[in-house]
The first five atom37 places (N, CA, C, CB, O) and aatype in JSON, in Angstrom:
{
  "aatype": [20, 20, 20, 20, 20, 20, 20, 20, 20, 20, 20, 20, 20, 20, 20, 20, 20, 20, 20, 20, 20, 20, 20, 20, 20, 20, 20, 20, 20, 20, 20, 20, 20, 20, 20, 20, 20, 20, 20, 20, 20, 20, 20, 20, 20, 20, 20, 20, 20, 20, 20, 20, 20, 20, 20, 20, 20, 20, 20, 20, 20, 20, 20, 20, 20, 20, 20, 20, 20, 20, 20, 20, 20, 20, 20, 20, 20, 20, 20, 20, 20, 20, 20, 20, 20, 20, 20, 20, 20, 20, 20, 20, 20, 20, 20, 20, 20, 20, 20, 20, 20, 20, 20, 20, 20, 20, 20, 20, 20, 20, 20, 20, 20, 20, 20, 20, 20, 20, 20, 20, 20, 20, 20, 20, 20, 20, 20, 20, 20, 20, 20, 20, 20, 20, 20, 20, 20, 20, 20, 20, 20],
  "atom_mask": [
    [1, 1, 1, 1, 1],
    [1, 1, 1, 1, 1],
    [1, 1, 1, 1, 1],
    [1, 1, 1, 1, 1],
    [1, 1, 1, 1, 1],
    [1, 1, 1, 1, 1],
    [1, 1, 1, 1, 1],
    [1, 1, 1, 1, 1],
    [1, 1, 1, 1, 1],
    [1, 1, 1, 1, 1],
    [1, 1, 1, 1, 1],
    [1, 1, 1, 1, 1],
    [1, 1, 1, 1, 1],
    [1, 1, 1, 1, 1],
    [1, 1, 1, 1, 1],
    [1, 1, 1, 1, 1],
    [1, 1, 1, 1, 1],
    [1, 1, 1, 1, 1],
    [1, 1, 1, 1, 1],
    [1, 1, 1, 1, 1],
    [1, 1, 1, 1, 1],
    [1, 1, 1, 1, 1],
    [1, 1, 1, 1, 1],
    [1, 1, 1, 1, 1],
    [1, 1, 1, 1, 1],
    [1, 1, 1, 1, 1],
    [1, 1, 1, 1, 1],
    [1, 1, 1, 1, 1],
    [1, 1, 1, 1, 1],
    [1, 1, 1, 1, 1],
    [1, 1, 1, 1, 1],
    [1, 1, 1, 1, 1],
    [1, 1, 1, 1, 1],
    [1, 1, 1, 1, 1],
    [1, 1, 1, 1, 1],
    [1, 1, 1, 1, 1],
    [1, 1, 1, 1, 1],
    [1, 1, 1, 1, 1],
    [1, 1, 1, 1, 1],
    [1, 1, 1, 1, 1],
    [1, 1, 1, 1, 1],
    [1, 1, 1, 1, 1],
    [1, 1, 1, 1, 1],
    [1, 1, 1, 1, 1],
    [1, 1, 1, 1, 1],
    [1, 1, 1, 1, 1],
    [1, 1, 1, 1, 1],
    [1, 1, 1, 1, 1],
    [1, 1, 1, 1, 1],
    [1, 1, 1, 1, 1],
    [1, 1, 1, 1, 1],
    [1, 1, 1, 1, 1],
    [1, 1, 1, 1, 1],
    [1, 1, 1, 1, 1],
    [1, 1, 1, 1, 1],
    [1, 1, 1, 1, 1],
    [1, 1, 1, 1, 1],
    [1, 1, 1, 1, 1],
    [1, 1, 1, 1, 1],
    [1, 1, 1, 1, 1],
    [1, 1, 1, 1, 1],
    [1, 1, 1, 1, 1],
    [1, 1, 1, 1, 1],
    [1, 1, 1, 1, 1],
    [1, 1, 1, 1, 1],
    [1, 1, 1, 1, 1],
    [1, 1, 1, 1, 1],
    [1, 1, 1, 1, 1],
    [1, 1, 1, 1, 1],
    [1, 1, 1, 1, 1],
    [1, 1, 1, 1, 1],
    [1, 1, 1, 1, 1],
    [1, 1, 1, 1, 1],
    [1, 1, 1, 1, 1],
    [1, 1, 1, 1, 1],
    [1, 1, 1, 1, 1],
    [1, 1, 1, 1, 1],
    [1, 1, 1, 1, 1],
    [1, 1, 1, 1, 1],
    [1, 1, 1, 1, 1],
    [1, 1, 1, 1, 1],
    [1, 1, 1, 1, 1],
    [1, 1, 1, 1, 1],
    [1, 1, 1, 1, 1],
    [1, 1, 1, 1, 1],
    [1, 1, 1, 1, 1],
    [1, 1, 1, 1, 1],
    [1, 1, 1, 1, 1],
    [1, 1, 1, 1, 1],
    [1, 1, 1, 1, 1],
    [1, 1, 1, 1, 1],
    [1, 1, 1, 1, 1],
    [1, 1, 1, 1, 1],
    [1, 1, 1, 1, 1],
    [1, 1, 1, 1, 1],
    [1, 1, 1, 1, 1],
    [1, 1, 1, 1, 1],
    [1, 1, 1, 1, 1],
    [1, 1, 1, 1, 1],
    [1, 1, 1, 1, 1],
    [1, 1, 1, 1, 1],
    [1, 1, 1, 1, 1],
    [1, 1, 1, 1, 1],
    [1, 1, 1, 1, 1],
    [1, 1, 1, 1, 1],
    [1, 1, 1, 1, 1],
    [1, 1, 1, 1, 1],
    [1, 1, 1, 1, 1],
    [1, 1, 1, 1, 1],
    [1, 1, 1, 1, 1],
    [1, 1, 1, 1, 1],
    [1, 1, 1, 1, 1],
    [1, 1, 1, 1, 1],
    [1, 1, 1, 1, 1],
    [1, 1, 1, 1, 1],
    [1, 1, 1, 1, 1],
    [1, 1, 1, 1, 1],
    [1, 1, 1, 1, 1],
    [1, 1, 1, 1, 1],
    [1, 1, 1, 1, 1],
    [1, 1, 1, 1, 1],
    [1, 1, 1, 1, 1],
    [1, 1, 1, 1, 1],
    [1, 1, 1, 1, 1],
    [1, 1, 1, 1, 1],
    [1, 1, 1, 1, 1],
    [1, 1, 1, 1, 1],
    [1, 1, 1, 1, 1],
    [1, 1, 1, 1, 1],
    [1, 1, 1, 1, 1],
    [1, 1, 1, 1, 1],
    [1, 1, 1, 1, 1],
    [1, 1, 1, 1, 1],
    [1, 1, 1, 1, 1],
    [1, 1, 1, 1, 1],
    [1, 1, 1, 1, 1],
    [1, 1, 1, 1, 1],
    [1, 1, 1, 1, 1],
    [1, 1, 1, 1, 1],
    [1, 1, 1, 1, 1],
    [1, 1, 1, 1, 1]
  ],
  "atom_positions": [
    [[-40.89, 13.54, 45.29], [-40.84, 13.85, 46.7], [-39.44, 14.34, 47.03], [-41.23, 12.61, 47.57], [-38.51, 13.53, 47.1]],
    [[-39.28, 15.62, 47.24], [-37.98, 16.21, 47.56], [-37.69, 16.07, 49.04], [-37.95, 17.69, 47.14], [-38.56, 16.25, 49.89]],
    [[-36.44, 15.75, 49.33], [-36.03, 15.59, 50.71], [-35.37, 16.88, 51.18], [-35.08, 14.38, 50.88], [-34.52, 17.43, 50.48]],
    [[-35.75, 17.35, 52.35], [-35.15, 18.55, 52.93], [-33.96, 18.12, 53.77], [-36.18, 19.36, 53.79], [-34.11, 17.42, 54.77]],
    [[-32.78, 18.54, 53.37], [-31.55, 18.16, 54.06], [-30.81, 19.43, 54.46], [-30.65, 17.23, 53.16], [-30.51, 20.28, 53.62]],
    [[-30.53, 19.55, 55.74], [-29.86, 20.76, 56.24], [-28.36, 20.57, 56.43], [-30.48, 21.18, 57.54], [-27.61, 21.54, 56.28]],
    [[-27.92, 19.37, 56.74], [-26.51, 19.13, 57.03], [-25.75, 18.93, 55.71], [-26.34, 17.89, 57.96], [-26.13, 18.08, 54.9]],
    [[-24.69, 19.71, 55.5], [-23.95, 19.64, 54.23], [-23.24, 18.3, 54.05], [-22.93, 20.77, 54.15], [-23.11, 17.83, 52.91]],
    [[-22.79, 17.68, 55.13], [-22.13, 16.38, 55.02], [-23.13, 15.28, 54.65], [-21.43, 16.02, 56.34], [-22.83, 14.4, 53.84]],
    [[-24.31, 15.35, 55.24], [-25.38, 14.41, 54.9], [-25.78, 14.6, 53.43], [-26.62, 14.62, 55.84], [-25.95, 13.63, 52.69]],
    [[-25.91, 15.85, 53.01], [-26.29, 16.16, 51.64], [-25.26, 15.61, 50.65], [-26.45, 17.69, 51.45], [-25.61, 15.02, 49.63]],
    [[-23.97, 15.8, 50.98], [-22.9, 15.32, 50.11], [-22.95, 13.79, 50.0], [-21.53, 15.77, 50.64], [-22.82, 13.24, 48.9]],
    [[-23.12, 13.11, 51.12], [-23.17, 11.65, 51.13], [-24.35, 11.13, 50.3], [-23.26, 11.13, 52.56], [-24.19, 10.22, 49.49]],
    [[-25.51, 11.72, 50.5], [-26.7, 11.28, 49.77], [-26.59, 11.6, 48.28], [-27.94, 11.94, 50.36], [-27.02, 10.8, 47.45]],
    [[-26.02, 12.75, 47.93], [-25.86, 13.12, 46.52], [-24.91, 12.13, 45.82], [-25.32, 14.57, 46.39], [-25.19, 11.67, 44.71]],
    [[-23.8, 11.82, 46.48], [-22.84, 10.9, 45.88], [-23.44, 9.5, 45.75], [-21.55, 10.84, 46.71], [-23.22, 8.81, 44.76]],
    [[-24.19, 9.09, 46.77], [-24.84, 7.78, 46.71], [-25.87, 7.75, 45.59], [-25.52, 7.44, 48.07], [-25.94, 6.78, 44.83]],
    [[-26.66, 8.8, 45.47], [-27.69, 8.88, 44.42], [-27.06, 8.77, 43.04], [-28.49, 10.2, 44.54], [-27.6, 8.08, 42.17]],
    [[-25.93, 9.43, 42.83], [-25.27, 9.4, 41.52], [-24.76, 8.01, 41.16], [-24.11, 10.39, 41.51], [-24.57, 7.7, 39.98]],
    [[-24.54, 7.17, 42.15], [-24.02, 5.82, 41.91], [-25.1, 4.75, 41.82], [-23.05, 5.45, 43.0], [-24.84, 3.63, 41.38]],
    [[-26.31, 5.09, 42.23], [-27.39, 4.1, 42.24], [-27.85, 3.75, 40.83], [-28.57, 4.62, 43.05], [-28.06, 4.62, 39.99]],
    [[-27.99, 2.44, 40.59], [-28.55, 1.96, 39.32], [-29.8, 1.16, 39.67], [-27.49, 1.08, 38.51], [-29.74, -0.04, 39.95]],
    [[-30.91, 1.85, 39.66], [-32.19, 1.2, 39.93], [-33.3, 2.14, 39.48], [-32.34, 0.84, 41.45], [-33.04, 3.27, 39.08]],
    [[-34.53, 1.66, 39.54], [-35.63, 2.51, 39.12], [-35.85, 3.64, 40.13], [-36.92, 1.68, 38.95], [-35.32, 3.6, 41.24]],
    [[-36.62, 4.63, 39.74], [-36.8, 5.83, 40.55], [-37.4, 5.53, 41.92], [-37.69, 6.82, 39.82], [-36.99, 6.12, 42.92]],
    [[-38.37, 4.61, 41.98], [-39.01, 4.31, 43.26], [-38.0, 3.69, 44.22], [-40.21, 3.36, 43.06], [-37.92, 4.09, 45.38]],
    [[-37.25, 2.72, 43.74], [-36.25, 2.05, 44.59], [-35.18, 3.06, 45.02], [-35.6, 0.85, 43.84], [-34.71, 3.03, 46.16]],
    [[-34.79, 3.94, 44.1], [-33.78, 4.95, 44.41], [-34.29, 5.88, 45.51], [-33.42, 5.75, 43.14], [-33.57, 6.15, 46.47]],
    [[-35.52, 6.37, 45.37], [-36.08, 7.27, 46.39], [-36.23, 6.57, 47.73], [-37.44, 7.8, 45.94], [-35.93, 7.16, 48.77]],
    [[-36.69, 5.32, 47.71], [-36.84, 4.56, 48.96], [-35.49, 4.38, 49.65], [-37.48, 3.19, 48.68], [-35.39, 4.56, 50.86]],
    [[-34.47, 4.01, 48.89], [-33.14, 3.79, 49.45], [-32.57, 5.09, 50.02], [-32.19, 3.22, 48.39], [-32.03, 5.1, 51.12]],
    [[-32.7, 6.17, 49.27], [-32.17, 7.45, 49.74], [-32.9, 7.94, 50.99], [-32.26, 8.51, 48.64], [-32.29, 8.48, 51.9]],
    [[-34.2, 7.74, 51.03], [-34.99, 8.13, 52.2], [-34.54, 7.32, 53.43], [-36.5, 7.94, 51.95], [-34.41, 7.87, 54.52]],
    [[-34.32, 6.03, 53.23], [-33.86, 5.18, 54.33], [-32.49, 5.63, 54.83], [-33.82, 3.71, 53.9], [-32.26, 5.73, 56.04]],
    [[-31.57, 5.91, 53.89], [-30.24, 6.4, 54.3], [-30.36, 7.76, 54.99], [-29.31, 6.51, 53.08], [-29.67, 8.02, 55.97]],
    [[-31.22, 8.61, 54.47], [-31.4, 9.93, 55.09], [-31.86, 9.78, 56.54], [-32.42, 10.77, 54.28], [-31.32, 10.44, 57.44]],
    [[-32.84, 8.93, 56.78], [-33.34, 8.72, 58.14], [-32.24, 8.19, 59.06], [-34.53, 7.76, 58.14], [-32.08, 8.66, 60.18]],
    [[-31.47, 7.21, 58.56], [-30.39, 6.64, 59.37], [-29.3, 7.67, 59.65], [-29.78, 5.43, 58.65], [-28.79, 7.75, 60.77]],
    [[-28.95, 8.46, 58.66], [-27.9, 9.47, 58.85], [-28.38, 10.55, 59.82], [-27.5, 10.12, 57.49], [-27.61, 11.01, 60.66]],
    [[-29.63, 10.95, 59.71], [-30.15, 11.97, 60.63], [-30.16, 11.47, 62.07], [-31.57, 12.39, 60.21], [-29.85, 12.22, 62.99]],
    [[-30.51, 10.2, 62.27], [-30.43, 9.62, 63.62], [-28.99, 9.64, 64.11], [-30.99, 8.18, 63.63], [-28.73, 9.99, 65.26]],
    [[-28.07, 9.25, 63.24], [-26.64, 9.26, 63.6], [-26.18, 10.67, 63.96], [-25.79, 8.69, 62.45], [-25.45, 10.86, 64.93]],
    [[-26.6, 11.66, 63.16], [-26.18, 13.04, 63.41], [-26.82, 13.6, 64.68], [-26.54, 13.92, 62.22], [-26.23, 14.45, 65.34]],
    [[-28.03, 13.15, 65.03], [-28.64, 13.57, 66.29], [-27.8, 13.1, 67.47], [-30.08, 13.02, 66.41], [-27.65, 13.82, 68.46]],
    [[-27.25, 11.88, 67.37], [-26.43, 11.33, 68.43], [-24.98, 11.83, 68.35], [-26.45, 9.81, 68.36], [-24.26, 11.81, 69.35]],
    [[-24.56, 12.28, 67.17], [-23.18, 12.74, 66.94], [-23.21, 14.07, 66.18], [-22.35, 11.67, 66.14], [-22.87, 14.12, 65.0]],
    [[-23.61, 15.15, 66.87], [-23.82, 16.43, 66.16], [-22.55, 17.03, 65.55], [-24.4, 17.42, 67.11], [-22.65, 17.85, 64.64]],
    [[-21.39, 16.64, 66.01], [-20.13, 17.18, 65.46], [-19.53, 16.28, 64.37], [-19.11, 17.37, 66.58], [-18.39, 16.49, 63.95]],
    [[-20.29, 15.29, 63.93], [-19.77, 14.36, 62.93], [-19.55, 15.07, 61.6], [-20.73, 13.17, 62.75], [-20.35, 15.9, 61.17]],
    [[-18.43, 14.73, 60.95], [-18.15, 15.29, 59.63], [-18.39, 14.21, 58.57], [-16.68, 15.83, 59.55], [-18.84, 13.11, 58.88]],
    [[-18.08, 14.53, 57.32], [-18.32, 13.6, 56.22], [-17.57, 12.29, 56.42], [-17.91, 14.25, 54.88], [-18.11, 11.21, 56.19]],
    [[-16.32, 12.38, 56.84], [-15.51, 11.17, 57.04], [-16.12, 10.28, 58.11], [-14.07, 11.55, 57.43], [-16.08, 9.06, 57.99]],
    [[-16.69, 10.89, 59.16], [-17.36, 10.09, 60.2], [-18.57, 9.35, 59.64], [-17.78, 10.99, 61.38], [-18.81, 8.2, 59.97]],
    [[-19.32, 10.03, 58.78], [-20.5, 9.4, 58.16], [-20.05, 8.22, 57.3], [-21.3, 10.43, 57.31], [-20.65, 7.15, 57.36]],
    [[-19.01, 8.43, 56.5], [-18.49, 7.36, 55.64], [-17.98, 6.2, 56.49], [-17.37, 7.89, 54.71], [-18.21, 5.04, 56.16]],
    [[-17.29, 6.51, 57.58], [-16.76, 5.47, 58.45], [-17.9, 4.64, 59.07], [-15.89, 6.11, 59.57], [-17.78, 3.42, 59.2]],
    [[-18.98, 5.29, 59.44], [-20.09, 4.6, 60.09], [-20.96, 3.84, 59.09], [-20.94, 5.59, 60.86], [-21.35, 2.7, 59.35]],
    [[-21.28, 4.46, 57.94], [-22.22, 3.87, 56.99], [-21.54, 3.18, 55.8], [-23.15, 4.93, 56.48], [-22.19, 2.46, 55.05]],
    [[-20.26, 3.4, 55.62], [-19.58, 2.9, 54.44], [-19.58, 3.99, 53.37], [-20.26, 1.6, 53.91], [-20.3, 4.98, 53.48]],
    [[-18.78, 3.81, 52.35], [-18.68, 4.81, 51.28], [-19.98, 4.86, 50.49], [-17.48, 4.49, 50.34], [-20.76, 3.91, 50.54]],
    [[-20.22, 5.95, 49.77], [-21.39, 6.0, 48.89], [-21.42, 4.84, 47.89], [-21.42, 7.33, 48.13], [-22.49, 4.33, 47.56]],
    [[-20.25, 4.42, 47.42], [-20.18, 3.28, 46.5], [-20.66, 2.0, 47.19], [-18.75, 3.1, 45.97], [-21.39, 1.2, 46.61]],
    [[-20.25, 1.82, 48.43], [-20.69, 0.64, 49.17], [-22.2, 0.69, 49.41], [-19.94, 0.55, 50.52], [-22.88, -0.34, 49.31]],
    [[-22.72, 1.88, 49.71], [-24.17, 2.02, 49.93], [-24.93, 1.71, 48.64], [-24.51, 3.45, 50.43], [-25.94, 1.01, 48.66]],
    [[-24.44, 2.23, 47.52], [-25.1, 1.99, 46.23], [-25.0, 0.52, 45.83], [-24.47, 2.87, 45.14], [-25.94, -0.03, 45.26]],
    [[-23.88, -0.1, 46.13], [-23.69, -1.52, 45.83], [-24.67, -2.37, 46.62], [-22.25, -1.96, 46.12], [-25.21, -3.35, 46.12]],
    [[-24.88, -1.99, 47.87], [-25.83, -2.71, 48.72], [-27.25, -2.64, 48.13], [-25.83, -2.12, 50.15], [-27.96, -3.64, 48.1]],
    [[-27.64, -1.48, 47.66], [-28.95, -1.32, 47.04], [-29.01, -2.1, 45.73], [-29.27, 0.17, 46.8], [-30.03, -2.72, 45.41]],
    [[-27.93, -2.06, 44.97], [-27.9, -2.72, 43.65], [-27.97, -4.24, 43.76], [-26.64, -2.33, 42.9], [-28.31, -4.91, 42.79]],
    [[-27.66, -4.77, 44.94], [-27.71, -6.22, 45.11], [-29.11, -6.77, 44.86], [-27.25, -6.6, 46.52], [-29.27, -7.93, 44.48]],
    [[-30.14, -5.94, 45.06], [-31.52, -6.38, 44.86], [-32.06, -6.02, 43.47], [-32.4, -5.77, 45.92], [-33.22, -6.33, 43.17]],
    [[-31.27, -5.39, 42.65], [-31.73, -4.97, 41.32], [-31.52, -6.12, 40.34], [-30.97, -3.68, 40.84], [-30.43, -6.68, 40.28]],
    [[-32.55, -6.47, 39.58], [-32.4, -7.56, 38.6], [-31.34, -7.21, 37.55], [-33.75, -7.85, 37.91], [-31.23, -6.07, 37.11]],
    [[-30.57, -8.21, 37.16], [-29.5, -8.01, 36.19], [-30.05, -7.53, 34.85], [-28.7, -9.31, 35.99], [-29.36, -6.82, 34.13]],
    [[-31.28, -7.89, 34.51], [-31.87, -7.44, 33.25], [-32.05, -5.92, 33.25], [-33.22, -8.14, 33.02], [-31.89, -5.29, 32.2]],
    [[-32.38, -5.34, 34.4], [-32.52, -3.88, 34.48], [-31.16, -3.21, 34.27], [-33.12, -3.46, 35.86], [-31.06, -2.2, 33.57]],
    [[-30.13, -3.77, 34.88], [-28.79, -3.19, 34.74], [-28.32, -3.28, 33.29], [-27.78, -3.9, 35.68], [-27.76, -2.33, 32.75]],
    [[-28.54, -4.44, 32.64], [-28.15, -4.59, 31.23], [-28.9, -3.61, 30.34], [-28.41, -6.03, 30.75], [-28.32, -3.0, 29.44]],
    [[-30.2, -3.45, 30.6], [-31.01, -2.51, 29.82], [-30.47, -1.09, 29.99], [-32.49, -2.57, 30.23], [-30.36, -0.34, 29.02]],
    [[-30.15, -0.74, 31.21], [-29.62, 0.6, 31.52], [-28.28, 0.82, 30.81], [-29.45, 0.78, 33.04], [-28.01, 1.91, 30.29]],
    [[-27.44, -0.21, 30.79], [-26.14, -0.1, 30.13], [-26.32, 0.08, 28.62], [-25.27, -1.34, 30.42], [-25.57, 0.83, 28.0]],
    [[-27.31, -0.61, 28.03], [-27.57, -0.46, 26.6], [-28.02, 0.96, 26.28], [-28.64, -1.46, 26.14], [-27.62, 1.52, 25.26]],
    [[-28.83, 1.55, 27.15], [-29.29, 2.92, 26.95], [-28.1, 3.87, 27.0], [-30.34, 3.31, 28.02], [-27.99, 4.77, 26.17]],
    [[-27.22, 3.69, 27.97], [-26.04, 4.54, 28.1], [-25.16, 4.41, 26.87], [-25.24, 4.18, 29.37], [-24.66, 5.42, 26.35]],
    [[-24.95, 3.2, 26.38], [-24.13, 2.99, 25.19], [-24.75, 3.66, 23.97], [-23.94, 1.48, 24.93], [-24.05, 4.27, 23.17]],
    [[-26.06, 3.56, 23.84], [-26.75, 4.18, 22.71], [-26.62, 5.7, 22.75], [-28.24, 3.77, 22.7], [-26.37, 6.33, 21.73]],
    [[-26.8, 6.27, 23.92], [-26.67, 7.72, 24.07], [-25.23, 8.15, 23.76], [-27.07, 8.16, 25.49], [-25.01, 9.16, 23.1]],
    [[-24.27, 7.39, 24.25], [-22.87, 7.72, 23.99], [-22.55, 7.7, 22.5], [-21.95, 6.75, 24.74], [-21.88, 8.6, 22.0]],
    [[-23.02, 6.69, 21.8], [-22.81, 6.62, 20.34], [-23.48, 7.81, 19.65], [-23.36, 5.27, 19.77], [-22.91, 8.39, 18.73]],
    [[-24.68, 8.16, 20.1], [-25.38, 9.31, 19.52], [-24.63, 10.6, 19.72], [-26.76, 9.43, 20.12], [-24.54, 11.42, 18.81]],
    [[-24.09, 10.8, 20.91], [-23.33, 12.02, 21.2], [-22.07, 12.08, 20.34], [-22.95, 12.1, 22.7], [-21.74, 13.12, 19.78]],
    [[-21.38, 10.96, 20.23], [-20.17, 10.93, 19.4], [-20.51, 11.22, 17.95], [-19.46, 9.55, 19.51], [-19.81, 11.98, 17.29]],
    [[-21.59, 10.64, 17.45], [-22.01, 10.89, 16.06], [-22.35, 12.36, 15.86], [-23.22, 10.01, 15.69], [-22.0, 12.94, 14.83]],
    [[-23.04, 12.96, 16.82], [-23.41, 14.38, 16.71], [-22.16, 15.26, 16.68], [-24.32, 14.79, 17.87], [-22.1, 16.22, 15.91]],
    [[-21.18, 14.93, 17.5], [-19.94, 15.72, 17.52], [-19.19, 15.58, 16.2], [-19.03, 15.28, 18.69], [-18.66, 16.56, 15.69]],
    [[-19.16, 14.38, 15.65], [-18.48, 14.17, 14.36], [-19.19, 14.95, 13.25], [-18.44, 12.66, 14.0], [-18.53, 15.61, 12.44]],
    [[-20.52, 14.89, 13.21], [-21.27, 15.63, 12.2], [-21.06, 17.13, 12.35], [-22.77, 15.3, 12.3], [-20.88, 17.84, 11.36]],
    [[-21.07, 17.61, 13.58], [-20.82, 19.03, 13.84], [-19.42, 19.41, 13.35], [-20.98, 19.36, 15.37], [-19.24, 20.45, 12.72]],
    [[-18.44, 18.57, 13.64], [-17.07, 18.84, 13.21], [-16.95, 18.91, 11.69], [-16.14, 17.77, 13.75], [-16.25, 19.76, 11.16]],
    [[-17.63, 18.0, 11.02], [-17.62, 18.01, 9.55], [-18.25, 19.3, 9.03], [-18.37, 16.77, 8.98], [-17.74, 19.92, 8.1]],
    [[-19.36, 19.71, 9.65], [-20.02, 20.96, 9.24], [-19.15, 22.17, 9.44], [-21.31, 21.14, 10.0], [-19.06, 23.03, 8.56]],
    [[-18.49, 22.25, 10.59], [-17.6, 23.38, 10.86], [-16.43, 23.38, 9.89], [-17.08, 23.34, 12.32], [-16.06, 24.43, 9.37]],
    [[-15.86, 22.22, 9.65], [-14.73, 22.12, 8.71], [-15.16, 22.56, 7.31], [-14.17, 20.67, 8.66], [-14.44, 23.3, 6.64]],
    [[-16.33, 22.11, 6.87], [-16.83, 22.49, 5.55], [-17.06, 24.0, 5.48], [-18.13, 21.74, 5.22], [-16.76, 24.63, 4.46]],
    [[-17.59, 24.59, 6.54], [-17.84, 26.03, 6.55], [-16.52, 26.81, 6.5], [-18.63, 26.44, 7.8], [-16.43, 27.81, 5.8]],
    [[-15.52, 26.34, 7.23], [-14.22, 27.02, 7.22], [-13.57, 26.91, 5.85], [-13.28, 26.41, 8.29], [-13.04, 27.9, 5.33]],
    [[-13.62, 25.73, 5.25], [-13.03, 25.54, 3.92], [-13.76, 26.41, 2.91], [-13.09, 24.05, 3.49], [-13.12, 27.06, 2.08]],
    [[-15.09, 26.43, 2.96], [-15.89, 27.25, 2.04], [-15.55, 28.73, 2.21], [-17.39, 27.01, 2.26], [-15.41, 29.46, 1.23]],
    [[-15.43, 29.16, 3.44], [-15.09, 30.55, 3.71], [-13.71, 30.89, 3.17], [-15.16, 30.84, 5.22], [-13.5, 31.96, 2.59]],
    [[-12.77, 29.98, 3.36], [-11.41, 30.2, 2.89], [-11.36, 30.24, 1.36], [-10.47, 29.1, 3.42], [-10.71, 31.11, 0.78]],
    [[-12.04, 29.31, 0.71], [-12.06, 29.26, -0.75], [-12.74, 30.51, -1.3], [-12.8, 27.98, -1.25], [-12.26, 31.09, -2.28]],
    [[-13.83, 30.93, -0.71], [-14.54, 32.13, -1.17], [-13.67, 33.38, -1.05], [-15.84, 32.32, -0.37], [-13.66, 34.23, -1.94]],
    [[-12.92, 33.48, 0.05], [-12.09, 34.68, 0.23], [-10.92, 34.68, -0.76], [-11.56, 34.75, 1.67], [-10.52, 35.75, -1.22]],
    [[-10.37, 33.51, -1.1], [-9.28, 33.45, -2.08], [-9.8, 33.84, -3.45], [-8.65, 32.02, -2.12], [-9.15, 34.62, -4.16]],
    [[-10.96, 33.32, -3.84], [-11.53, 33.64, -5.15], [-11.83, 35.14, -5.23], [-12.81, 32.83, -5.4], [-11.57, 35.75, -6.27]],
    [[-12.35, 35.73, -4.19], [-12.64, 37.16, -4.18], [-11.35, 37.95, -4.29], [-13.41, 37.55, -2.91], [-11.3, 38.93, -5.03]],
    [[-10.32, 37.55, -3.58], [-9.05, 38.25, -3.59], [-8.42, 38.19, -4.98], [-8.1, 37.65, -2.55], [-7.92, 39.21, -5.47]],
    [[-8.43, 37.04, -5.63], [-7.86, 36.91, -6.97], [-8.62, 37.78, -7.97], [-7.87, 35.45, -7.43], [-8.01, 38.41, -8.83]],
    [[-9.93, 37.82, -7.86], [-10.74, 38.62, -8.77], [-10.43, 40.1, -8.58], [-12.24, 38.34, -8.56], [-10.33, 40.85, -9.55]],
    [[-10.28, 40.52, -7.35], [-10.01, 41.93, -7.08], [-8.63, 42.32, -7.6], [-10.11, 42.21, -5.57], [-8.46, 43.43, -8.12]],
    [[-7.66, 41.46, -7.47], [-6.32, 41.74, -8.0], [-6.35, 41.88, -9.51], [-5.34, 40.64, -7.59], [-5.7, 42.76, -10.07]],
    [[-7.09, 41.04, -10.17], [-7.18, 41.08, -11.62], [-7.79, 42.39, -12.07], [-8.01, 39.9, -12.15], [-7.25, 43.06, -12.96]],
    [[-8.9, 42.77, -11.48], [-9.55, 44.02, -11.85], [-8.65, 45.2, -11.51], [-10.92, 44.16, -11.13], [-8.51, 46.13, -12.3]],
    [[-8.03, 45.16, -10.34], [-7.16, 46.25, -9.9], [-5.96, 46.41, -10.81], [-6.7, 46.02, -8.49], [-5.55, 47.54, -11.08]],
    [[-5.39, 45.33, -11.28], [-4.21, 45.45, -12.14], [-4.58, 46.0, -13.51], [-3.53, 44.09, -12.29], [-3.76, 46.67, -14.13]],
    [[-5.79, 45.76, -14.0], [-6.21, 46.32, -15.28], [-6.37, 47.83, -15.18], [-7.52, 45.67, -15.74], [-6.03, 48.55, -16.11]],
    [[-6.88, 48.3, -14.08], [-7.16, 49.72, -13.92], [-5.88, 50.49, -13.61], [-8.19, 49.94, -12.82], [-5.67, 51.58, -14.13]],
    [[-5.03, 49.92, -12.76], [-3.88, 50.67, -12.26], [-2.56, 50.29, -12.93], [-3.77, 50.46, -10.8], [-1.51, 50.57, -12.35]],
    [[-2.55, 49.68, -14.1], [-1.3, 49.29, -14.74], [-0.4, 50.49, -15.01], [-1.59, 48.56, -16.04], [0.82, 50.37, -14.87]],
    [[-0.94, 51.6, -15.37], [-0.14, 52.77, -15.71], [0.21, 53.63, -14.5], [-0.87, 53.6, -16.73], [1.1, 54.48, -14.59]],
    [[-0.46, 53.42, -13.38], [-0.25, 54.28, -12.21], [0.22, 53.49, -11.0], [-1.53, 55.04, -11.87], [-0.36, 53.61, -9.92]],
    [[1.24, 52.71, -11.15], [1.73, 51.92, -10.02], [2.71, 52.78, -9.26], [2.4, 50.59, -10.49], [3.68, 53.3, -9.81]],
    [[2.45, 52.93, -7.97], [3.36, 53.7, -7.1], [3.81, 52.78, -5.97], [2.67, 55.01, -6.53], [3.01, 52.05, -5.38]],
    [[5.07, 52.82, -5.69], [5.62, 52.02, -4.61], [6.02, 52.95, -3.48], [6.84, 51.17, -5.1], [6.46, 54.07, -3.73]],
    [[5.86, 52.5, -2.29], [6.27, 53.34, -1.16], [7.78, 53.51, -1.16], [5.8, 52.74, 0.17], [8.51, 52.53, -1.31]],
    [[8.26, 54.73, -1.0], [9.68, 55.0, -0.99], [10.23, 55.06, 0.42], [9.97, 56.29, -1.71], [11.44, 55.11, 0.62]],
    [[9.37, 55.05, 1.36], [9.73, 55.22, 2.76], [9.7, 53.87, 3.48], [8.76, 56.23, 3.45], [9.06, 53.74, 4.52]],
    [[10.36, 52.87, 2.96], [10.34, 51.54, 3.55], [11.58, 51.36, 4.38], [10.24, 50.44, 2.47], [12.7, 51.44, 3.88]],
    [[11.38, 51.12, 5.66], [12.54, 50.91, 6.56], [12.8, 49.43, 6.66], [12.3, 51.52, 7.98], [11.85, 48.64, 6.72]],
    [[14.02, 49.04, 6.69], [14.38, 47.63, 6.78], [14.92, 47.36, 8.17], [15.41, 47.23, 5.69], [15.66, 48.16, 8.74]],
    [[14.52, 46.2, 8.7], [14.96, 45.84, 10.07], [16.27, 45.13, 10.04], [13.92, 44.98, 10.76], [16.79, 44.75, 11.1]]
  ]
}
């Protein structure tokens, strides 16, 4: 259920509050809808209100999210924290594996180019041993 929000200050407050909420989707939607209704009533009575006025009247988004979180069971919060930790470990592992792969590719590329260069010099020196010409027009700085 998408909420239609026209006021940019209301939208900012609700977005920041939503990002801080730790609860299931239904509770999150219910809380945001309730805040939206309250803010819209406030804005009807105070049409020139800015973001700071909304925060002053309703409290910061963190305070609003904390109020909602007071009713969330601690087991849900612990479960959510475990999921975040697992995802974080997975992301770190993926970055390390990617880094190892890139490093191996760079080393392989470097080793391959050195081997090719040495082989070319060897072949070139066999062919051109009798016809070595040096540039005579070398300027020194």
